[in-house]
DOMAR-490825 format. One record per residue (C-alpha): x, y, z; residue in three letters. Coordinates in pm, 1 decimal, always signed. Example, Ala and Ser with C-alpha at 12.3 -4.5 7.8 and 13.67 -1.06 7.14 Angstrom:
BEGIN
[[+1230.0, -450.0, +780.0], ALA],
[[+1367.0, -106.0, +714.0], SER],
***
This chain:
BEGIN
[[+0.0, +0.0, +0.0], UNK],
[[+108.2, +357.9, -57.9], UNK],
[[+13.2, +704.1, +52.7], UNK],
[[-118.3, +967.2, -185.2], UNK],
[[-88.6, +1345.3, -200.0], UNK],
[[-425.5, +1492.5, -296.3], UNK],
[[-589.6, +1811.6, -420.4], UNK],
[[-533.5, +2029.0, -113.4], UNK],
[[-155.2, +2028.3, -168.4], UNK],
[[-190.5, +2219.9, -495.5], UNK],
[[-71.6, +2579.5, -454.4], UNK],
[[+26.2, +2511.1, -91.2], UNK],
[[+318.9, +2267.4, -118.9], UNK],
[[+412.5, +2257.1, +245.8], UNK],
[[+710.4, +2024.6, +281.9], UNK],
[[+692.7, +1925.5, +647.9], UNK],
[[+612.5, +1573.1, +526.4], UNK],
[[+936.2, +1522.9, +334.2], UNK],
[[+1156.0, +1562.4, +641.7], UNK],
[[+998.8, +1264.0, +817.5], UNK],
[[+996.8, +1027.0, +520.2], UNK],
[[+1252.6, +751.9, +586.8], UNK],
[[+1275.6, +648.1, +220.5], UNK],
[[+1270.0, +983.9, +38.4], UNK],
[[+964.6, +897.0, -168.4], UNK],
[[+846.4, +1256.7, -216.3], UNK],
[[+899.2, +1434.5, -547.4], UNK],
[[+873.6, +1809.1, -599.5], UNK],
[[+687.3, +1983.8, -876.0], UNK],
[[+625.4, +2355.8, -919.5], UNK],
[[+312.2, +2371.1, -700.4], UNK],
[[+253.6, +2015.7, -573.3], UNK],
[[+430.9, +1719.8, -415.8], UNK],
[[+390.0, +1360.0, -531.4], UNK],
[[+462.5, +1030.8, -356.2], UNK],
[[+631.3, +751.3, -550.1], UNK],
[[+408.6, +447.7, -486.4], UNK],
[[+697.9, +211.5, -558.4], UNK],
[[+913.6, +369.7, -285.9], UNK],
[[+653.0, +444.9, -15.9], UNK],
[[+672.0, +193.9, +270.1], UNK],
[[+338.2, +290.7, +425.7], UNK],
[[+497.3, +417.3, +746.5], UNK],
[[+225.9, +686.6, +788.1], UNK],
[[+471.3, +944.0, +929.4], UNK],
[[+391.2, +1198.8, +659.7], UNK],
[[+17.2, +1201.3, +724.6], UNK],
[[+35.8, +1378.5, +1060.4], UNK],
[[+302.9, +1620.1, +934.8], UNK],
[[+93.2, +1762.6, +651.7], UNK],
[[-51.2, +2090.6, +782.0], UNK],
[[-326.2, +2091.9, +516.9], UNK],
[[-429.1, +1726.0, +553.9], UNK],
[[-355.5, +1646.3, +190.1], UNK],
[[-197.3, +1300.5, +241.2], UNK],
[[-401.5, +981.0, +269.4], UNK],
[[-345.9, +606.9, +259.1], UNK],
[[-450.3, +487.1, -84.6], UNK],
[[-754.6, +308.0, +56.8], UNK],
[[-864.0, +624.8, +239.6], UNK],
[[-839.9, +875.6, -46.2], UNK],
[[-1153.8, +1091.2, -31.8], UNK],
[[-1427.7, +1021.4, -283.4], UNK],
[[-1369.8, +1213.3, -602.9], UNK],
[[-993.1, +1232.7, -553.7], UNK],
[[-904.1, +881.0, -667.4], UNK],
[[-738.1, +1028.4, -979.0], UNK],
[[-454.6, +1142.3, -750.8], UNK],
[[-335.7, +780.1, -723.1], UNK],
[[-246.1, +793.0, -1092.9], UNK],
[[-121.1, +1152.2, -1075.7], UNK],
[[+123.0, +1069.2, -792.6], UNK],
[[+250.3, +761.7, -977.1], UNK],
[[+299.4, +955.0, -1300.6], UNK],
[[+454.8, +1274.1, -1164.6], UNK],
[[+684.8, +1102.9, -915.5], UNK],
[[+861.0, +946.3, -1214.8], UNK],
[[+912.8, +1289.3, -1376.5], UNK],
[[+999.4, +1515.2, -1083.1], UNK],
[[+1311.6, +1519.2, -863.1], UNK],
[[+1320.0, +1378.1, -511.4], UNK],
[[+1284.1, +1628.9, -231.2], UNK],
[[+1415.8, +1524.5, +110.1], UNK],
[[+1445.4, +1850.7, +304.5], UNK],
[[+1191.1, +2106.7, +412.5], UNK],
[[+1169.7, +2426.4, +210.5], UNK],
[[+937.0, +2724.7, +254.0], UNK],
[[+577.2, +2675.6, +144.4], UNK],
[[+451.0, +2862.6, -158.1], UNK],
[[+361.7, +3227.0, -106.6], UNK],
[[-2.1, +3249.9, -2.2], UNK],
[[-19.4, +2878.6, +81.8], UNK],
[[-233.2, +2943.1, +386.3], UNK],
[[-492.6, +3114.7, +167.2], UNK],
[[-519.4, +2810.8, -63.5], UNK],
[[-573.3, +2562.3, +220.0], UNK],
[[-923.3, +2418.4, +193.1], UNK],
[[-1004.2, +2557.6, -151.3], UNK],
[[-1165.4, +2262.7, -333.3], UNK],
[[-1118.8, +2136.5, -687.6], UNK],
[[-770.6, +2273.5, -759.5], UNK],
[[-668.9, +2001.1, -1007.5], UNK],
[[-696.5, +2241.0, -1303.3], UNK],
[[-425.5, +2451.4, -1132.3], UNK],
[[-174.8, +2165.3, -1110.5], UNK],
[[+151.9, +2268.6, -1277.9], UNK],
[[+310.5, +1952.3, -1415.5], UNK],
[[+635.6, +2134.9, -1485.9], UNK],
[[+638.2, +2023.5, -1847.7], UNK],
[[+595.5, +2364.1, -2005.0], UNK],
[[+220.2, +2333.6, -2044.2], UNK],
[[+35.3, +2603.8, -1860.3], UNK],
[[-211.3, +2519.0, -1585.9], UNK],
[[-547.3, +2688.4, -1594.2], UNK],
[[-522.6, +3049.9, -1488.3], UNK],
[[-501.1, +3054.0, -1113.0], UNK],
[[-777.9, +3250.7, -951.9], UNK],
[[-671.9, +3485.2, -679.3], UNK],
[[-680.0, +3316.6, -341.4], UNK],
[[-957.0, +3430.5, -111.3], UNK],
[[-883.9, +3734.4, +102.5], UNK],
[[-737.8, +3662.3, +443.1], UNK],
[[-999.8, +3654.9, +714.0], UNK],
***
């Protein structure tokens, strides 16, 4: 079994999770992290470290986000490993909880993601 990074990571990209991964299975894209399902050892350490609750065991992926199983598998093969914490994206806290961000996913292949709407104003 593997763990899966889901929709809420898009445009947040907190990296607290990568520091606790004992097998360096996280891969970094421009605005999202992906877990390599072939490297993940199902240790669950990353789940509690994700401040936006974007990581789930593959059997617990929320309904409607199952496509992220394939997305993680695909992008982890294309993106470099990340093993150390870096700053989150600017405005990450404003993107936390915004649903349906898949159209904003930047695959880092030169194709442009859908135009990113402005994050909601800070409360």
